[in-house]
C-alpha positions in Angstrom: -61.6 8.3 -65.6 -60.5 11.2 -64.3 -57.4 10.7 -61.6 -57.1 10.8 -58.0 -54.8 13.2 -56.7 -53.5 11.0 -53.7 -51.9 13.8 -52.1 -55.5 15.5 -51.4 -57.5 12.6 -50.0 -58.4 12.8 -46.9 -58.6 9.2 -46.6 -56.0 7.8 -43.9 -52.7 5.9 -45.2 -51.6 2.9 -43.4 -47.8 2.8 -44.2 -45.8 0.5 -42.9 -42.6 1.9 -40.9 -39.6 1.1 -42.8 -36.5 0.0 -40.6 -35.4 3.2 -41.1 -37.7 4.9 -39.1 -37.3 2.8 -35.9 -36.3 4.9 -33.3 -32.2 4.7 -32.5 -31.0 2.8 -30.0 -29.1 5.0 -27.4 -25.1 4.6 -28.0 -24.3 1.9 -25.0 -22.9 4.2 -21.8 -19.2 3.1 -21.4 -17.7 1.3 -18.8 -16.6 3.0 -15.7 -13.1 1.8 -15.9 -12.8 3.5 -19.3 -14.4 6.8 -18.4 -12.2 7.3 -15.3 -9.2 6.0 -17.4 -7.1 9.1 -16.8 -7.7 9.1 -12.9 -6.9 5.4 -12.8 -3.7 6.4 -14.3 -2.9 9.2 -11.7 -3.6 7.0 -8.8 -1.3 4.2 -9.8 1.2 6.9 -11.0 1.1 8.1 -7.0 0.9 4.7 -5.6 3.9 4.0 -8.0 5.6 7.2 -6.5 5.0 6.4 -2.9 6.3 2.5 -3.0 9.0 3.5 -5.4 10.3 6.4 -1.8 9.1 3.3 0.7 11.7 0.8 -1.0 14.6 3.2 -2.8 16.3 3.6 0.1 17.2 0.2 0.7 19.5 -0.4 -1.4 21.1 2.4 -1.2 21.2 1.6 2.8 24.7 1.0 3.2 26.3 4.3 1.1 23.6 6.7 2.6 25.5 5.0 6.3 28.8 5.5 5.1 28.3 8.6 4.1 26.6 9.9 7.3 29.0 8.1 9.2 26.4 5.5 11.2 25.6 1.6 10.7 23.7 0.1 8.1 20.8 -1.2 10.4 21.1 1.7 12.0 19.7 3.4 9.0 16.2 1.6 10.1 15.2 4.8 11.3 14.5 6.6 8.2 12.7 3.7 7.1 10.6 3.0 9.9 10.5 6.9 10.7 8.5 7.2 7.0 6.2 4.3 7.0 4.9 4.8 10.7 4.3 8.8 10.1 2.1 7.5 7.1 0.0 5.0 9.6 -0.5 8.0 12.2 -1.4 10.5 10.1 -3.9 8.3 7.3 -7.0 8.6 9.6 -6.8 11.8 8.9 -7.6 11.3 5.5 -11.2 11.2 5.3 -12.2 13.9 7.4 -9.5 16.2 5.1 -11.9 14.2 2.1 -15.1 15.4 3.7 -13.7 18.8 4.8 -11.7 19.8 1.7 -12.5 17.5 -1.5 -10.6 15.0 -2.6 -8.9 16.6 -5.4 -7.8 19.5 -3.0 -6.2 17.1 -0.8 -4.7 14.8 -3.1 -2.6 18.3 -4.5 -1.7 18.6 -1.2 -0.3 15.3 -0.6 1.6 15.0 -3.8 3.1 18.9 -2.8 4.3 17.9 0.5 5.5 14.7 0.1 7.6 16.6 -3.0 8.7 19.0 -0.2 10.1 16.1 1.5 11.7 15.2 -1.1 13.9 17.9 -1.1 14.7 18.1 1.9 15.7 14.5 2.1 18.0 15.3 -0.7 19.1 18.2 1.2 19.9 16.0 4.7 23.5 16.4 6.0 23.1 13.9 8.9 20.7 10.6 10.2 18.2 13.0 12.2 18.2 15.2 9.6 17.1 12.7 7.3 14.6 10.9 10.0 12.7 14.6 10.0 12.9 15.1 6.3 11.4 11.3 6.1 8.8 12.1 8.4 7.7 15.6 6.3 7.2 12.9 3.1 5.2 10.9 5.9 3.0 13.7 6.3 2.4 14.0 2.0 2.5 10.4 1.6 -0.6 9.7 3.7 -3.0 10.8 1.5 -2.1 9.7 -1.2 -2.9 5.5 -0.9 -6.7 6.0 1.0 -7.1 8.9 -1.3 -6.8 7.5 -4.3 -8.5 4.2 -2.9 -11.4 5.9 -2.1 -11.8 7.5 -4.6 -11.6 4.7 -6.9 -14.1 2.7 -4.9 -16.5 5.7 -5.4 -15.8 6.4 -9.0 -15.5 2.4 -10.6 -18.6 -0.2 -10.9 -18.3 -2.8 -8.6 -17.6 -5.3 -11.7 -14.9 -3.8 -12.5 -13.5 -2.9 -9.1 -10.7 -5.4 -8.7 -9.6 -5.7 -12.1 -9.3 -1.8 -11.3 -7.2 -2.3 -8.2 -5.1 -5.1 -10.1 -3.8 -2.2 -12.7 -3.0 0.3 -9.4 -1.1 -2.4 -7.5 0.5 -3.5 -10.3 2.3 -0.4 -10.3 2.6 -0.4 -6.6 4.6 -3.1 -7.0 6.5 -2.3 -9.9 7.5 0.9 -7.8 8.2 -1.3 -4.4 10.5 -3.6 -6.4 12.3 -1.0 -9.2 13.0 1.5 -5.8 16.2 -0.8 -5.0 16.9 -1.1 -9.0 17.0 2.5 -9.1 18.4 3.4 -5.6 21.4 0.8 -6.9 21.7 2.6 -10.1 22.1 5.9 -8.7 24.6 4.9 -5.9 26.6 3.1 -7.6 26.7 6.0 -10.9 25.6 9.4 -9.7 24.9 10.2 -6.3 22.5 8.3 -3.1 20.6 12.0 -3.0 19.1 11.6 -6.5 17.2 9.3 -4.9 15.1 11.4 -3.4 15.4 14.7 -5.5 13.8 12.8 -8.8 10.6 12.6 -6.9 10.3 16.6 -7.2 9.3 16.4 -11.0 7.3 13.8 -10.5 5.2 15.4 -8.5 4.9 18.7 -10.3 3.6 16.3 -13.4 0.9 14.4 -10.9 -0.3 18.1 -9.7 -1.4 18.9 -13.7 -3.1 15.5 -13.7 -4.5 15.7 -10.1 -6.2 19.0 -11.9 -7.4 17.5 -14.5 -8.4 14.0 -13.8 -9.3 13.9 -10.4 -13.0 14.0 -9.2 -14.1 16.0 -6.2 -15.7 14.0 -3.5 -16.5 16.0 -0.3 -19.3 17.0 1.9 -21.4 20.4 2.2 -21.2 19.8 6.0 -17.9 17.9 7.5 -18.6 16.6 11.3 -16.0 18.0 13.4 -12.6 15.8 13.4 -11.7 13.6 15.6 -8.6 15.8 17.3 -8.6 13.8 21.0 -8.9 10.5 19.5 -6.0 11.4 16.9 -3.6 11.7 19.6 -4.5 8.6 21.4 -4.5 6.8 18.2 -0.6 8.5 17.2 0.4 8.1 21.0 0.2 4.4 20.9 1.2 3.5 17.5 4.9 5.9 17.9 4.5 4.3 21.9 4.6 0.8 19.7 7.4 1.6 17.5 9.7 2.9 20.1 9.4 -0.4 22.0 10.4 -2.7 19.1 12.8 -0.4 17.8 14.6 0.0 21.8 14.0 -3.9 22.1 17.6 -6.0 21.9 19.3 -2.8 23.6 21.1 -3.5 26.3 20.6 -1.9 30.1 16.9 -0.8 28.8 14.4 -3.5 30.1 12.7 -0.3 32.3 12.4 2.0 29.0 11.0 -0.9 26.9 8.4 -1.6 29.6 7.3 2.1 30.4 6.9 2.3 26.0 4.9 -0.6 26.0 2.7 0.3 29.1 2.2 3.6 27.4 1.0 2.4 24.4 -1.4 -0.1 25.9 -2.9 2.6 27.6 -3.1 5.2 25.4 -4.6 2.3 23.0 -7.6 0.8 25.4 -8.4 4.9 25.8 -8.7 4.8 22.3 -11.3 2.2 22.4 -12.9 3.6 25.4 -13.3 7.1 23.6 -14.3 5.8 19.9 -17.3 4.2 21.5 -18.7 7.5 22.6 -18.0 9.9 19.9 -20.4 10.1 17.0 -17.2 10.2 14.7 -14.2 8.4 15.6 -11.1 8.9 13.4 -10.7 5.6 13.2 -14.3 3.5 13.6 -13.7 0.4 15.6 -17.3 -1.0 14.7 -16.6 -1.7 11.5 -14.8 -4.1 12.6 -17.6 -6.1 13.2 -18.2 -7.2 9.5 -15.7 -10.1 9.5 -14.5 -9.7 6.5 -13.1 -6.4 6.8 -11.3 -7.3 10.5 -9.9 -10.5 8.9 -8.4 -8.6 5.9 -6.9 -5.4 8.9 -5.5 -8.2 10.7 -4.2 -11.0 8.1 -2.4 -7.9 6.1 -0.9 -6.6 9.9 0.6 -10.1 10.4 1.5 -10.7 6.2 3.2 -7.6 6.6 4.9 -8.0 9.6 6.5 -10.9 8.4 7.7 -9.5 4.7 8.0 -6.0 4.9 12.0 -6.4 6.2 12.7 -9.0 3.6 13.9 -6.0 0.8 16.4 -4.8 3.5 17.6 -8.3 5.0 17.9 -9.6 1.0 20.0 -6.0 0.4 22.6 -6.4 3.5 22.8 -10.3 2.6 24.0 -9.5 -1.4 25.9 -6.6 -0.8 27.7 -7.5 2.8 27.4 -11.4 2.8 27.8 -11.8 -0.7 29.6 -8.6 -1.5 27.2 -7.3 -5.1 27.7 -4.6 -6.2 24.7 -2.0 -5.0 23.5 -2.1 -9.0 23.6 -6.0 -9.0 21.5 -5.8 -5.8 19.0 -3.4 -7.3 18.8 -5.7 -10.4 17.9 -9.3 -8.2 14.6 -7.1 -7.6 13.8 -7.3 -11.2 12.6 -11.0 -11.2 10.3 -10.0 -8.5 8.1 -7.6 -10.9 7.8 -10.0 -13.6 6.6 -13.0 -11.0 4.3 -9.9 -10.3 3.4 -8.9 -12.9 3.1 -12.6 -14.5 0.2 -13.7 -11.8 -1.6 -10.4 -12.1 -3.9 -11.2 -15.2 -5.1 -14.6 -13.5 -6.2 -12.6 -10.0 -9.7 -12.4 -11.1 -10.0 -16.0 -12.1 -8.8 -17.3 -9.1 -10.8 -15.7 -6.4 -13.9 -16.6 -8.4 -13.1 -20.1 -8.6 -11.1 -20.8 -5.3 -13.1 -17.6 -3.1 -10.8 -15.5 -0.3 -10.4 -17.8 2.2 -9.2 -20.6 0.3 -7.2 -18.4 -1.5 -5.5 -16.4 1.0 -5.4 -19.7 3.3 -3.1 -21.8 0.7 -1.3 -18.2 -0.3 -0.5 -17.5 2.8 1.4 -21.0 3.3 2.7 -20.9 0.5 4.5 -17.0 1.3 5.7 -18.6 4.4 8.0 -21.7 2.7 9.0 -19.2 0.0 10.3 -17.1 3.3 11.8 -19.9 4.5 13.5 -21.1 1.2 15.7 -18.1 1.4 17.6 -19.3 4.1 19.1 -22.1 1.8 20.8 -19.2 -0.3 24.4 -18.9 0.5 27.4 -16.8 -1.6 28.3 -19.7 -3.4 24.6 -19.9 -4.5 24.4 -18.9 -8.9 22.6 -15.6 -9.6 20.3 -17.3 -11.8 19.0 -19.7 -8.8 18.4 -16.6 -6.6 16.7 -14.7 -9.6 14.2 -17.8 -9.4 13.9 -17.6 -5.7 13.0 -13.6 -6.0 10.5 -14.5 -9.4 8.6 -17.1 -7.0 8.4 -14.3 -3.7 6.9 -11.7 -6.7 4.5 -14.5 -7.7 3.1 -15.4 -4.4 3.1 -11.8 -2.9 1.5 -10.5 -5.8 -2.1 -12.7 -5.5 -1.6 -12.0 -1.9 -1.4 -8.1 -1.5 -4.4 -7.6 -4.6 -6.4 -10.4 -2.3 -6.0 -9.2 0.6 -6.6 -5.3 -0.5 -10.0 -5.5 -2.4 -11.1 -8.4 0.6 -11.3 -5.4 3.0 -14.0 -4.1 0.8 -16.8 -7.3 0.4 -18.8 -6.8 2.5 -19.4 -2.7 3.4 -22.0 -0.2 1.7 -20.3 2.6 -0.1 -20.7 5.0 2.7 -18.0 2.8 4.9 -15.8 3.3 1.8 -13.8 6.3 3.3 -13.0 5.1 6.6 -12.7 1.3 5.5 -10.0 2.7 3.3 -8.3 4.7 6.1 -8.0 1.2 8.2 -6.5 -0.5 5.5 -4.1 1.7 5.0 -3.0 2.6 8.4 -3.0 -1.2 9.1 -0.4 -1.8 6.2 1.9 0.8 7.3 2.0 0.1 11.1 2.5 -3.4 10.2 4.9 -2.3 7.8 6.8 0.1 10.1 7.0 -2.9 12.8 7.9 -5.4 10.0 11.2 -3.6 9.1 12.2 -3.2 12.8 11.4 -7.0 14.0 13.4 -8.1 10.8 15.9 -5.8 12.2 16.1 -6.6 15.3 16.6 -10.3 14.5 19.4 -9.4 12.2 20.6 -7.5 15.0 20.1 -10.2 17.4 21.8 -13.2 15.1 24.5 -11.1 14.3 27.9 -12.0 16.4 30.1 -9.5 14.6 30.3 -7.3 11.4 31.9 -10.0 9.0 30.5 -11.3 5.3 30.1 -15.0 7.3 28.2 -13.0 9.7 25.9 -11.4 7.7 25.1 -14.6 5.5 24.1 -16.8 9.3 22.0 -13.6 10.4 19.6 -13.5 7.3 19.5 -17.4 6.8 17.6 -17.5 10.8 16.0 -14.1 10.3 14.1 -15.3 7.4 12.8 -18.7 9.1 12.0 -16.7 11.6 9.9 -14.2 9.5 8.2 -16.9 8.0 6.9 -18.6 10.6 5.5 -15.1 11.9 3.7 -14.8 8.3 2.3 -18.7 8.7 0.0 -17.0 11.5 -1.5 -14.9 9.1 -3.0 -18.3 7.4 -4.7 -18.8 10.9 -6.6 -15.6 10.9 -7.8 -16.2 6.7 -9.3 -19.7 7.7 -12.2 -17.4 9.9 -13.7 -16.1 6.5 -17.3 -17.6 6.8 -17.9 -17.6 2.6 -14.9 -18.9 1.0 -16.6 -18.3 -2.2 -17.6 -15.1 -2.0 -15.8 -12.6 -4.7 -18.4 -10.2 -4.1 -17.1 -6.0 -4.7 -17.9 -3.3 -2.8 -21.8 -1.4 -4.1 -21.6 0.7 -6.7 -21.2 4.5 -5.8 -24.3 6.7 -4.8 -25.0 9.9 -5.8 -27.1 12.1 -3.6 -27.0 14.4 -0.3 -24.7 14.2 1.9 -22.8 12.0 -0.5 -20.6 14.4 -2.3 -20.6 14.6 -6.1 -17.7 15.7 -8.6 
């Protein structure tokens, strides 16, 4: 019997599929956090540079005051002018992003910030320094809101808190190492270098921006609310002028004029914002409870804590006779405290929820502030370091929780405006907080000897602790104590802009 040619048979042969014949599984898509790792580093670096510059002057205040022939407390103008400029011009950032794109706006912000830093390093008088700080603020006004907005657009909601924690950690490190670096440079080199170091950092930032920054923008941006911007800027500036003039003898009429002018402009802005389609600050978003609680809580918390760096530096350098470097080194425990608590924030929010966590932690912040009144020139440095460590831990938890709370109930289409409003409230509160701390210090200061500075420091931190405690009532207004929902994931499509 002849052998059959199996290969030529016409009958179908059912060959079972081998495991290797199965379709290959698609590779798992990398997480958004891994995909945008370079972006997270860029935004973190920008936050670090801005936070560093917000605090690096604090340790150098006595030295700069001596070089410019002014009193240390009069240096508050150089501090508040910077943060007020940030607050006033931050509302422009959403429109600038829509009109020119996030990559171009972020690059411009870095460039202007570096230019302002160069001018600060060349200033010869206090007015020149104030004007240069304003230029710095013009650039810095876009760094934080644009960076935060791009992260909201790019990072998945499940990884948003951890990404913001990374960014916030670098911001906190900048704010803590600012006094340390300022003290180091003042003691061993020249105070002008505390500004000039931003120039090479800005150059590196420009290179990273070109490679890592997505370019979100709108094809047709709406018209900028110029009238609303000037109303808002005028009200903010008059508020700060009124706050800085309080306590000056014979200026009651001037203070009243500033305050009434600020109220009038604020009322006009509220009316104007309701009648325009695209206000510079959309007050209708305040109908979202989590957002207005985050903004108001941010305001009162930072009003109480923003001047703490300045007060502590004056207490250590003038009241206790410490060197600028020693005073700067005392900020390092705060960085350690901040970093120590960061890995636990996600789990704490999941377990307690925003309401319970912020309510309890705000009370803790208030208690720590008041506890600083126990310090004296005879207090051992390790005990002061312990106070600063605990303060860093509770403030790290407070800042991260407040900053993410603003987005929990918002659609991604409102992310840009919410980021702008959050940053504006933050820096307005910082400028008012520095002014309030300086006002309290000046009010309690009987003379300019060391003992008077210690006495004024003690009473100032007690009052600031009470101001901070008011924020706990605001956080109690949250309805859902267990909510930890993050912003909606990024959307692509018409009108939203694509990278």
